[in-house]
N, C-alpha and C positions, 0 to 999 in steps of 0.2 A: 729156863727161862726164856720166854718168846720177850720180844724188844717193841716196848709200851710203848710211845712218841710219847712226851706229857712237852705240851705248845703249852708258856707263859705267858702272862702276861702280858709284857708289851712284844712276844710273836705276836699274838693277836690282835693285840690294839697293828702294829702291823697289818695284818690280814685285812681288818676294816675298811681303812686308811686304803688298803690298793681299791677293793670293793667297789668304796665312795667313791676316788676317781673310777674307776671303767662307767662303773656309773655313768657318771657328768661326760667322758669319752665316748657311750651309747648314748647319750640320749643328744649329746650336741653333734652327734657326725650325721644323719640326718639334712637338719640344721645349717651341717656350717662345709663340711666337706664331701657333698656327694657317700657319704657310708663311710670315707676313709678311715675313719677314725677307729670305726665300729671293728675294720678289721684288725687296727692292733691293738682296740683294745679282747676283743677274741682271742688274742693268739697270747697277751698277760694271761686271760681267762687260763686256757689250758696251761700255760707253766703253771699258775700261780691255786690248782684245784687240787691235785695232790698235799701242795704245803697244807694250804684248808681242812686236808679232810679233819674228821672225830671236829670239829666247829661247824657254830651256824652259818660260815660264812664259805662252806663246803655245797651248800643247798644256793645259796644266790652264786658263785661261780657252773655251776649246771643250773641254772635258773637263767640265768643270761649264754650262756652255753646253745642251750638249747631254743630262744628268744629269737638270734640267732638267726642258726640252723631253718629256721620254720619259718624264720618274715624273706628268708631268702629264697623258698619251694613257694609259698607264696605269691614273692614278685614273677617268681619264672611263669605260674602257673595263670596267672594276672596280662603277663608282660603275649605270654600264647595267647590268651587274650583278645589285649586291645588290640595286638593284629591280624588273629580272622575279621572278628571286627569296623580292619581298618582307620582303627581312630576310634570308632566312635564310641568305644567303650573305654580307653584312654582312662578316666576318671577312677576304674578300678584300681588305678594300682597304688594310690591314697592309702588308699584301703589297710595293704599288711603296713603301710610305712606305719598308719596310724591306730595299728592294733601294738603294734614293733615300744612306739612309746612306749604307750599303754605300760606296758610290761614294765620299760623301763623304771619310767615311773613308780608303778606299781611298787617294788621291787629294790627303791632309793626309799621309800620311803620305811619298809620293811627295816634293813638296813640301820634306818635314819635311829627304829628304836630298838635293833636289836633280841628284832624278829628272824627263826628263817622262814627260807620259802619253799611255800609245799610241792613235792617233788609222786612225779606217778613213782605207783607201785609193781 
């Protein structure tokens, strides 16, 4: 018989709490710590992702992880654009940060409603 992990309601409540805390760290990060809090939250996302497998919180962990890496990618792209334009287009660096905040706020609202996040197929 295959081992099946059953998550009890208290364990799922713990995952919900961690998810909400992670969203809070991610949202506060660009405002408070120049993205340092996002690094901490990203580590927590990776550590807790396997524990969340089979729950809606797994989709939230993946959502936050993907959001962080895509934001880093777009910050690098817009950073190069800012350098090449000698700073004339440095305002473009704000766009990935706004996108990041949008994704985190969207995820937080879904988590508060107990809904999973969509994941690519």
